[in-house]
N, C-alpha and C positions, 0 to 999 in steps of 0.2 A: 441571394447569390446561389446558383445551382452548380457551379464549377467546384467539384470536390477538392481539387488540389489548391485552388485559390482560397477556398474556405479553410482548409487545413493550414495554409500559410499564415492566415490572420490569427487563428488560434495559437499557432506555435510562436508567432512573433510576440503576442501578448504574454505567453507563458515564459518564453526564454529571455526576452529582452525588457519586459515590463513587470516581471515578478508575479503574474497572475497564476492561479492554481489551474493546472491542466484540466482537472475534473470539472471545475466550475465553468470553465470556458468551453469545454467539449460538449457538455450536455445540451445547452441551448443550440450549439451548432448542429448537432445530430438532428435536432427537431426540425431543422430547415431543409433536410433532405428526406423526401418521402420514400425513396427506394432503400430497401434493407441492404442491398449490395453497396450503394454509395455510402450508407452510414458505417458499414464495416470497413470500407476503404478509408474514410475519414478517420476512424478510430485507430486503424493501423498506422496511417501516416503520422498522425499526431504523437502516438506513443513511440514509434521508432524515431521520429524527428527529435523528440525530447531525449530519448535514450542515447542517441548518437550525436546530440548537438555539440558537445565539447570537442568531438573529432572534426566534424564538417564545418562548424563555425570557424574554427581555426584554419581549415583548408582554404576558405575564401580569402584570407589575408594575403596569400601568395598569388591569387588569381585575379584580383581586382585592383586596378590602379587607384580607385577612390572607394573607400568603404561605403557600404549601403546601410549598415546597421541603424544609424540615427536618422538619416534622411529618407530612407525607404525600408523600414523594418519588415514589412510584409514580403517585399521582393527579396530581401536578404534570407528570410525564412524559407521562401520558395526555392531558392537555390540550394539551401541545406537539404530540403526535401527532394531536390533533383538528385543529389548525391546519394541520399538514403535510398531512393528507388533503384539506383544503379548498383550500389554496393551491398545494401542490406536486404532489400525486398526482391532484388534480381528481376526487376522489370526489364523486358527486352529494350536495348538501348534506343532503338528508333521510337518505340512507344513512349518511353520515359521522357526523352527530349521533346518530342512533339507535344505531349500533354502538358509539360511544364511551360513550354513557350505559350501554348494556348491559354494556360492559367494566368500568364503575365497579362494577357489582354483582358481576361476576366476581372482582374484587379484594377482595371483602368490605367494600366501601365504599359500600353502597347508600344510606346516609344522605347522601351527597354528590351523588346522581344529579341532584337538582334544580339544584344549583349548576353542575355540569358542563353541563347542558342550557342553563342561562341564559348561561354564559360563551360557549359556542359560538354561541348564537343572537344574542347581542350582537355578537360578531365579524362574523356574516353581515350584520347591520344596518349596521354602521359600518366595514366592512372597507376601503373606499377611504380614509377618513380615517386609519384605524389603520395601514394599509400606508404611506401617505404620511409619517406621523410616523416610522415605522421607518426609512424611506429617508433621513431627514435625518442620521443618524449612520452613519459608515462601518462601524462593527462590525455593526450590525443590517442595514444595506443589503447588505453583502457576506456576512454570516454568517461572518466571519473575525475573529480577535482583532486589535486595533489594531496591536500590535507587528508582526504578520506582514504586515499591509497596508502598513505603513511600510517594512518591510525589502524587500518586493517592489518597491515604488515606488523605493527607493534603488538596488537591484541590477539591476532590469529595468524602467526607467521607461516604455519603449515597449510592453512586453508585460505589464505588471502587471494591467491589466484583463482581458486574455485569460486569464491564469493564474487569476485569481479565478473567472471564468466557467467555466473548465474544471474547477476543483475542485469546483464546484457542480453538475456534470453527471455522472451515473452513467456509468462506462465499461464497454464490452462486455468480456466475458471472453475472454482469449487463451490459446492452447495453444502448446506446442512439440512438433514432431514428433520422435520418437525414430528417427533415421535408421539406427540399428543394427538396427531391427526392421521398418521399413516406409518408405514414401515419403509425402510430403505428398499427392501425387495419389491414392494408394491410401486414405489416411485420409479425404480429402474425399469420395471415392466411397462409402466405407462410411457416412459421415454422411449422404450424400444418399439412400442406400437406406433409412436408418432415419428419413428425414424431418427431419434436423437441419440447419438452415440455417447454413452456415459458408462462409468465403472465405479464400483465401490472402492474406497481407499482401503489399503491393506490392513491397517491397524487402528484407524479411527472409526468407531462404531457408527457415527452419524454422518460421515463425510462421503460425498459423491464428487468425482472429477468429471468434468465435461470434456470431450475431445476437441471442441473448438469453441470460440467466442460466439455467442449468440444473444439475441434479445430474450433475457430470461423471463420477462413478463409474458411472453408468448408461449412458455413451456407448459405442458400439462401439469396442473396442480398449483401454479403460482397463485391464481386468484383464490383458490381454496385454502391457501396458507399451508401447503404441504411441505414447503422448503423455504429456506432463505439463502442468500448469497453470503458465504463466509469462508475465508481460507482455513484450511485444516489446522495451521498453527494456532490460530485464535480459538479453534474448537477445543484445544488441549486444556483450556481454562477450567471448564466445567468438571472435568475429572480431578483436577488438583484441588477442588473445593470441598470434596468429601461431603456431598449434600445428603440430607434426609428430610423427609416431610416434617413441617412445622418449624424448622430452623428460621431464625431471623437473620437476613442477609442483606448486606450493603454492596451494591455495585457503585463505587465511588466516582468514577468518570465514565458514565454509562453510554453517552451518545456515540453512535446512532442507535444503539440498543442491541446489537448482535449477541454479545456475550450475556447481557441481561435475559434476553429471550431464551438462550440456550440453558441457562440456570433454571428457568421456570419450566422448560420442557423436560428436564431431568428429574425434578422433585417438586413437591408442593410446598415451596418455601414462601415465607413472608418477605417479599423483596422490596427494598427501597432502591430505586434507580435514580441516582443524583448526577446532575451535570450543571456546570457553572454558566452555561449559555442557554438562555431561555429559548432562543430560536432553534437550538439543536434538540431540545426536548420534544419539539414537534415530530422529529424523526423517530424518537423512542415510542411515542404514542402511536404513530402510523405503523410501526413494526409490530408492536404488541397487538393492535387491532387486527391486522391482517393475519397474524398467526393464532389468534384467539386466546391471548394470554392477558394477565393483569398484574400490575405492579403499582406501587406508590411512587409515582414520578415527582421528583422534587427539583427545584432550581436552587443551587447553592454551591458555594466554593468548599470543596472537600478539605481544604486547609484552614477553613474557619467554621468548625462544627457548631459553635454557639449560635450561629445564624439560622441553622436548619435542624439541628439534632434534638430530639425529645427527651434525651437522657437515658433511654433504654439501650443497653449494650446489645451488640450484634454477635451472633454465634460464628458468623463468617463475613469476611470483608474481602472483596476483590478490588485491588487497585491496579487498573490498567492505565499506568501513568502517562501524561504527556511526555513525548520523547523525540528523538531525532529522526525516527522512522527509517533508520538505515538498514532495517532488516526487510523492508517491503519495497525497495527500489525497483524490483522486477515488475511489480504491479503499478507503481507510481514513479515512473522514471524522472518526473520533474523534481523530485527530491534532490537529485544530484545537482540541479541548477540553483536551488533555493537555499539549501542548508549551508551554514558557514561553520568554520572551525570553532569560533568563539561561542557558538550556540551550546556546545556540549556541556561546558562547566555551568552555564546558566540553567540548563535543563536539569543537571544533576542536583543543583541546589534546590530547585523546585520539587523534584522527586523526593529528596530527603525531607523537605518541609511537609509535604503531603503525608509521608509515612509517619513522621513524628506526630502530626495532628490527629491522625486516625487510630494510632495505637491505643490510646486510652479508651476508645469506643468499642474495642474488642473485648468480649466477655472472657473470664478466666477459663481455660480449657478450649477456647476457640482458635480458629486459624485465619490467618491473612495470607492471601495469595498476591504477590507482587509480580506484575507482568509489564514488559515493554516490547515494542516491536523494533528494538534497537539491537545491534550486534556489538556495541561498544561497551567495554568493561566499566568505564567511568560512570555510565548510567545504570549499570546492572549489578554486577558482583560488588563493586565499591559502595554503592548506595545501600545494599542490603547489609554489608559488613558494618557500615555505620550505625544502622538501627540495632543490630545484634550487640555492638559494643556499648551502646547507650542504654540498653534496657536488659537487666539481669533476668527478667521473666520472659525474654524472647529466645526461643530455640528454633534453629533452622531444621526443617524436616528434609529427609532425603527425597530428591526429585530425579527421576530417570525415565527417559522415553526411548522407544526403539531407534530413534535417530538423534543426533546432536552430541553434546559434549558437556561434561561437568564444568561448571563455571563458579567458583567460590562456593557459596552455600546454595546456589541455584543450578539451572540447566539451561543451556543455550542451544537453540535450533539455529542453524545458519541457512541462508537462502538456498533453496533447492534440495536440502536434505530431507529425505522422506517425501519429496515432491511438495514441500511446504515453503512458506515464507520464513524469514528469520524472526525468532521470538525468544524472549527470555522469561523464565519462570522461577520464582522462589516461593517456598511455602514456609511461613513462620508461625509457630504454635505459641500460645501464651500460657505460662504457668509451668 
C-alpha cells in the first residue's frame, strides 16, 4: 500500500484498538514507503494519532450512528486521523478531507467514502461546539486516561498541568556523542556542513539536540559510530555512576544498550551488560559493535543472580528498572493507551524485588544507581525508601541536576524540564 494515510490508519488501529506497540508496527510500515517525505508524514500521523486518540476517539461517538471500532477498525482510525490533521497538524481543511476520503478508497472501503466525507465536514461546521464538549471531561481535554491524570495531580500537584502539556508536545530527537571516536564540536561541525541543524545541550556534556526529526542513519558519522540516539534524561545515568578505569560494573537491565555504551564511552570499566530477554541482547551487541565498544553481554534475570552471577562483587551497579514509562509519553504516546492503573503496584513490587536481589552483589564502598523513566512516586521514591529501610548499610547520596525536583532520596526530572524526558535517579552507597 502506497497511500500514506491509509497505511497510518492501519498502524494506528493495531496500536490503539488491538494493543500493539506503535514502534513495532511503525518500523515495517515505514519500510513500505520509499520517499522520505512520505515516511516523515507517516511517522507524524501515527504519533499524533496515538497522542490524541483519547480525545478524537471519543469525539466519534457523537458523530456516528453506528460505531466502527470493531467492524471497521482501520476506518475508525482513519477518521481519528482526519480530526488530528484538522485540529493538531493544521492541514488545510480541503486537503485533509480530500486526502482522508481518498485513503478510504485505498483501504478498500470506498463504500464508506461518503460517510467519511460527511463526518469530517460536519466536524468543520460544528468544530467549536464539539471541541468545547470534549473539553468538559478531563480525559478528552487532556487526551490522558483519568487514572494517570489523578496520579499526576496527587504526586505533582503544582506541575501536573505542565506534565500533561509536555506529554502532548512532540519532543525533538536527541543524540549522544561517542567521545571515544569524536568530539561534540567535530560532530556539530559535520552536521553544519551537511545542512543539518543541531545544537549542544546546555548542561549535558555529550548531548546534541536536532532541530527536526530525520533518518539518523543518513546523518554524517552514523556509520562510523560517532553518535547514538539517546534522550538527555537517560544520559544523566553515566554521571551518577562516578566511573573510573578498572571498575567492575553491572548494567542490570541493559537492552537495548544505550546506557551500557555510554558507561563504556566514559571510562575503561569492566562491564557486564545483562538482560532477561535473549532476543533483546542482539540489540546490545549491535550497538556495541557500531560504536566500537566491548562488554560481557549476558542473558539472565537480574532478580535471580544465582543463574548468571560468578560471585565477584561489582563496584557499581546500574538498575534502570522496568517501569510504567510515564516519563517518556511525549516520545512514545501509545503508553497512554496501553498502561493501566493496576500496573503500577505490580511494577513497584518488581522494582523492589530487583533492588533486593542486586544489593548483595554490590561491593562495600560501591554505589548503586536506581533509575526509572517513570514520574510516579510509587515506583521511585517509595521503592528507594523501602531499600534504605531494609538495609542498614545502604545510604542515600545527594542527587541534584540543573533541572527537576528532589523526590525522597532521589531526584525527579519531569517531562520537558531542561528539554528532557521524565526520569528518576537515586544513588545508594554501601557501607
